[in-house]
C-alpha positions as CSV (number, residue, x, y, z in Angstrom):
1,M,0.0,0.0,0.0
2,S,1.5,3.4,-1.0
3,D,-1.5,5.8,-0.5
4,F,-1.1,6.5,3.2
5,N,-2.5,9.8,4.3
6,N,-1.7,9.8,8.1
7,I,1.7,8.1,8.1
8,V,4.9,8.2,6.1
9,Y,6.3,4.8,5.1
10,E,9.7,4.3,3.7
11,V,12.2,1.4,3.4
12,E,16.0,2.0,3.4
13,N,19.1,0.1,4.4
14,G,17.3,-2.9,5.9
15,R,14.7,-1.0,7.9
16,A,11.2,0.4,7.4
17,R,10.6,3.8,9.0
18,I,7.0,4.5,9.8
19,T,6.3,8.1,10.8
20,L,3.0,9.2,12.4
21,N,2.3,12.2,10.3
22,R,-0.3,14.5,11.9
23,P,2.1,17.0,13.4
24,E,-0.6,19.8,13.5
25,K,-2.4,17.6,16.0
26,L,0.7,16.2,17.8
27,N,0.0,12.9,16.0
28,A,-3.3,12.3,17.7
29,L,-4.4,8.7,16.9
30,S,-7.5,8.8,14.7
31,F,-9.2,5.6,13.5
32,D,-7.7,6.1,10.0
33,L,-4.2,6.6,11.4
34,L,-4.4,3.4,13.4
35,Y,-5.7,1.5,10.4
36,E,-2.8,2.7,8.2
37,L,-0.3,1.9,11.0
38,H,-1.7,-1.7,11.0
39,E,-1.4,-2.0,7.3
40,A,2.1,-0.5,7.2
41,M,3.4,-2.8,10.0
42,W,2.2,-5.9,8.1
43,E,3.6,-4.6,4.8
44,A,7.0,-4.1,6.5
45,D,6.8,-7.6,8.0
46,D,6.2,-9.1,4.5
47,N,9.1,-7.3,2.9
48,Q,12.2,-9.5,2.9
49,D,14.4,-6.4,2.7
50,V,13.2,-5.2,6.1
51,H,15.0,-6.4,9.2
52,C,13.3,-4.1,11.7
53,V,10.8,-1.2,11.9
54,I,11.4,2.3,13.4
55,L,8.2,3.9,14.6
56,R,8.4,7.6,15.2
57,G,6.4,10.8,15.1
58,A,6.6,13.9,12.9
59,G,6.8,17.4,14.5
60,R,6.9,18.1,18.2
61,A,5.7,14.8,19.7
62,F,5.6,11.0,19.2
63,S,1.8,11.1,20.0
64,A,-0.2,13.1,22.4
65,G,-3.0,10.6,22.6
66,Y,-6.2,9.5,20.9
67,D,-8.0,11.9,18.6
68,L,-11.2,12.9,20.5
69,G,-12.5,15.1,17.7
70,G,-14.9,12.7,16.1
71,T,-17.0,9.6,16.3
72,P,-16.3,6.1,14.9
73,A,-18.6,6.9,12.0
74,T,-16.6,10.0,11.0
75,Y,-13.3,8.1,11.3
76,S,-14.3,5.6,8.6
77,T,-12.7,5.9,5.1
78,S,-13.5,4.4,1.8
79,R,-11.1,1.5,2.6
80,V,-12.5,0.8,6.1
81,K,-16.3,0.4,6.6
82,S,-17.6,0.9,10.1
83,A,-21.2,0.3,9.1
84,T,-23.1,-2.9,9.1
85,S,-24.8,-4.2,6.0
86,D,-28.1,-2.3,6.8
87,G,-26.2,1.0,7.4
88,N,-26.4,1.0,11.2
89,Y,-23.3,1.9,13.2
90,R,-22.2,0.4,16.4
91,G,-21.8,3.8,18.0
92,G,-24.1,3.5,21.0
93,R,-23.2,3.5,24.7
94,M,-24.2,0.0,25.4
95,V,-21.5,-2.1,27.1
96,D,-21.0,-4.3,24.1
97,D,-21.0,-1.4,21.6
98,D,-18.3,0.3,23.7
99,A,-16.2,-2.9,23.9
100,W,-16.7,-3.6,20.2
101,Q,-15.4,-0.2,19.1
102,M,-12.3,-0.4,21.4
103,E,-11.5,-4.0,20.4
104,R,-11.5,-2.9,16.7
105,T,-8.8,-0.3,17.3
106,Q,-6.9,-2.6,19.6
107,R,-6.7,-5.2,16.7
108,F,-4.9,-2.5,14.7
109,R,-2.4,-1.7,17.5
110,M,-1.7,-5.4,18.2
111,A,0.0,-5.7,14.8
112,I,3.1,-4.4,16.5
113,F,3.0,-7.2,19.0
114,D,2.0,-9.9,16.6
115,M,4.3,-9.2,13.6
116,H,7.5,-11.2,13.2
117,K,10.1,-8.5,12.9
118,P,11.2,-6.2,15.8
119,V,9.9,-2.7,16.2
120,I,11.8,0.2,17.8
121,A,9.8,3.1,19.1
122,Q,11.7,6.4,18.7
123,V,10.0,8.7,21.2
124,H,10.4,12.5,21.5
125,G,8.1,15.1,23.1
126,Y,4.8,13.8,24.3
127,C,3.9,10.2,24.5
128,L,0.6,10.3,26.4
129,A,-2.5,8.2,26.7
130,G,-3.0,6.4,23.3
131,G,0.6,7.2,22.4
132,T,1.7,5.0,25.3
133,D,-0.7,2.3,24.0
134,V,1.3,2.2,20.8
135,A,4.8,2.7,22.2
136,T,4.6,0.0,24.9
137,L,3.6,-2.6,22.3
138,C,6.9,-2.0,20.5
139,D,9.8,-4.3,21.2
140,M,12.2,-1.6,22.3
141,I,11.7,2.0,23.2
142,I,14.5,4.6,22.9
143,C,13.5,8.2,23.9
144,E,14.9,11.6,24.5
145,D,15.6,12.6,28.1
146,D,12.8,15.3,28.1
147,A,10.1,13.1,26.6
148,R,6.9,12.8,28.7
149,F,5.1,9.5,29.3
150,G,1.8,9.2,31.1
151,F,-1.9,8.4,30.8
152,P,-3.8,11.5,32.2
153,P,-7.2,10.3,31.1
154,A,-7.0,7.6,33.9
155,R,-8.0,10.5,36.1
156,D,-11.5,10.8,34.8
157,L,-12.2,9.0,31.5
158,G,-11.7,5.4,32.3
159,A,-9.1,2.6,32.6
160,L,-6.3,1.9,30.2
161,P,-7.5,0.0,27.1
162,N,-4.0,-1.4,26.6
163,Q,-2.0,-2.8,29.5
164,M,1.6,-3.5,28.7
165,W,2.8,-1.2,31.5
166,L,2.7,-4.2,34.0
167,Y,5.2,-6.1,31.8
168,H,7.6,-3.2,31.4
169,V,7.7,-1.7,34.9
170,G,6.1,-4.2,37.3
171,P,3.0,-3.9,39.5
172,Q,4.1,-1.1,41.8
173,W,5.1,1.4,39.2
174,A,2.2,0.5,37.0
175,K,-0.1,1.3,39.9
176,R,1.8,4.4,40.8
177,L,1.3,5.9,37.3
178,M,-2.1,4.5,36.5
179,L,-3.8,5.4,39.7
180,T,-2.7,9.0,39.6
181,G,-2.5,9.7,35.8
182,D,0.9,11.3,36.5
183,S,3.5,11.6,33.8
184,I,7.3,11.0,33.9
185,T,10.3,12.1,31.9
186,G,12.2,10.0,29.5
187,K,15.1,9.8,32.0
188,E,12.7,8.6,34.7
189,A,11.2,6.1,32.2
190,E,14.6,4.6,31.7
191,E,15.2,4.3,35.5
192,I,12.0,2.3,36.0
193,G,12.4,0.1,32.9
194,L,9.6,1.6,30.8
195,V,12.2,2.3,28.0
196,L,15.4,0.6,26.9
197,K,17.4,3.9,26.9
198,S,17.0,7.6,27.3
199,V,19.4,10.0,25.5
200,P,19.8,13.7,25.0
201,K,17.5,15.1,22.3
202,D,20.3,15.6,19.8
203,H,21.4,12.0,20.1
204,L,18.0,10.3,19.7
205,E,18.0,9.6,16.0
206,N,21.6,8.4,15.9
207,E,21.0,6.1,18.8
208,V,18.0,4.5,17.1
209,E,19.6,4.2,13.7
210,A,22.7,2.7,15.3
211,L,20.5,-0.1,16.8
212,A,18.8,-0.6,13.5
213,N,22.2,-0.9,11.8
214,R,23.1,-3.8,14.1
215,L,19.7,-5.5,13.5
216,A,20.3,-5.1,9.8
217,L,23.4,-7.4,10.1
218,I,21.2,-10.2,11.4
219,D,19.3,-12.7,9.2
220,P,15.6,-11.4,9.4
221,D,14.4,-15.0,9.9
222,L,16.6,-15.3,13.0
223,L,15.3,-11.9,14.2
224,S,11.8,-13.3,13.8
225,A,12.6,-16.5,15.6
226,N,14.1,-14.7,18.6
227,K,11.3,-12.1,18.8
228,R,8.6,-14.7,18.6
229,I,9.9,-16.9,21.4
230,I,10.0,-13.8,23.7
231,Q,6.5,-12.8,22.6
232,Q,5.3,-16.3,23.3
233,G,6.8,-16.1,26.7
234,L,4.8,-12.9,27.3
235,E,1.7,-14.7,26.1
236,L,2.4,-17.5,28.6
237,M,2.5,-14.7,31.2
238,G,-0.9,-13.6,30.0
239,A,0.1,-10.5,28.1
240,R,-2.2,-11.0,25.1
241,T,-5.2,-12.1,27.1
242,L,-4.6,-9.1,29.4
243,Q,-4.9,-6.7,26.5
244,R,-8.4,-8.1,25.7
245,M,-9.3,-7.9,29.4
246,A,-8.0,-4.3,29.5
247,V,-10.6,-3.2,26.9
248,E,-13.4,-4.8,28.8
249,N,-12.0,-3.2,32.0
250,D,-12.0,0.2,30.3
251,V,-15.7,-0.3,29.6
252,R,-16.1,-0.7,33.4
253,G,-14.1,2.5,33.8
254,H,-16.4,4.3,31.4
255,N,-19.2,3.7,33.9
256,A,-17.5,5.4,36.8
257,K,-19.2,8.6,37.9
258,A,-16.3,10.8,36.7
259,A,-16.5,9.3,33.2
260,L,-20.3,9.4,33.0
261,T,-20.3,13.1,33.9
262,W,-17.3,14.0,31.7
263,G,-19.4,14.8,28.6
264,Q,-21.8,17.0,30.6
265,R,-18.8,18.9,32.1
266,V,-17.3,19.5,28.7
267,A,-20.7,20.7,27.4
268,E,-21.0,23.1,30.3
269,K,-17.4,24.4,30.6
270,G,-15.8,23.5,27.3
271,L,-12.9,21.0,26.9
272,K,-10.2,23.4,27.8
273,D,-11.7,24.4,31.2
274,T,-12.7,20.8,32.0
275,L,-9.1,19.5,31.5
276,L,-7.7,22.5,33.4
277,E,-10.0,21.7,36.3
278,R,-8.9,18.0,36.2
279,D,-5.2,18.4,35.7
280,G,-4.4,21.8,37.2
281,K,-4.7,20.5,40.8
282,F,-2.1,17.9,40.1
283,G,0.5,20.6,39.3
284,D,1.8,18.9,36.2
285,G,2.1,21.9,33.9
286,R,-1.6,22.4,32.9
287,A,-2.7,25.1,35.3
288,K,-2.2,28.1,33.0
289,V,-4.6,29.1,30.3
290,R,-2.9,29.1,26.9
291,G,-4.1,29.7,23.3
292,P,-5.4,26.8,21.3
293,E,-2.3,26.7,19.1
294,L,-0.4,25.4,22.2
295,R,-2.8,22.6,23.0
296,D,-2.4,19.0,21.9
297,A,-5.3,17.0,20.3
298,N,-6.7,16.0,23.7
299,G,-6.7,19.6,24.8
300,Y,-3.7,19.3,27.1
301,L,-1.5,22.3,27.4
302,V,1.8,22.0,25.7
303,E,4.9,23.5,27.4
304,D,6.9,26.0,25.4
């Protein structure tokens, strides 16, 4: 597939580079972007010239989260039909509708976990909410020291629909970050094992490319064999099953009082003030009112 609209796909020197390409929205994850990411991952996996994939973001961030600016119906494209044969959409708030929609996008993300070849996440700037859902499925994460990792929507929008944190950082740090919605820097992420390595901003690309150079020296069939036995080990530890359970648990989270009243609060106060009210009291950089040009796709304030 060559007609991607939301990502940039290129193959060079034994690697595929997949770049999330919605920089004006800090690479917010729309339905279309996730679908294209899924297709690009499997295209790279099928290409015998590719030894590994580098996943990165254009502009100022890796990804600031899911795109909250539409409904499943508006995300659909001519290539992806979200309607049933009689034209009805599964866009209601019934428990099964909710789970069905999230499972569909999870299937797109899980290509990273299921594909044979290794994927390196190259993380700079914000890696929040849905951005972490994508990054933590990658085989190795290398980030800049000042990157920001976290899942702020855990404060009022639900539980995490993707749960690889436990396997990266263990139960205590997973609880510490998920129960508060707090974010950490790239350097802190390295210290707790969330990422493989954190480096100064100017060294990030060279660090990732150097690792890709080493992988390019290895027979891709051997890379696949060694990745897959580790993935199978994770599956024996319940990793893949837990992802399915995480979606269903998020449905439970969507029925918490804070989540049920979120839409009403946004309608009354607007998205900006609702998020400021939620996040400002945590003191994590969102207490000042800024212009819309300094907000990410989820309405979070972006530091200068």
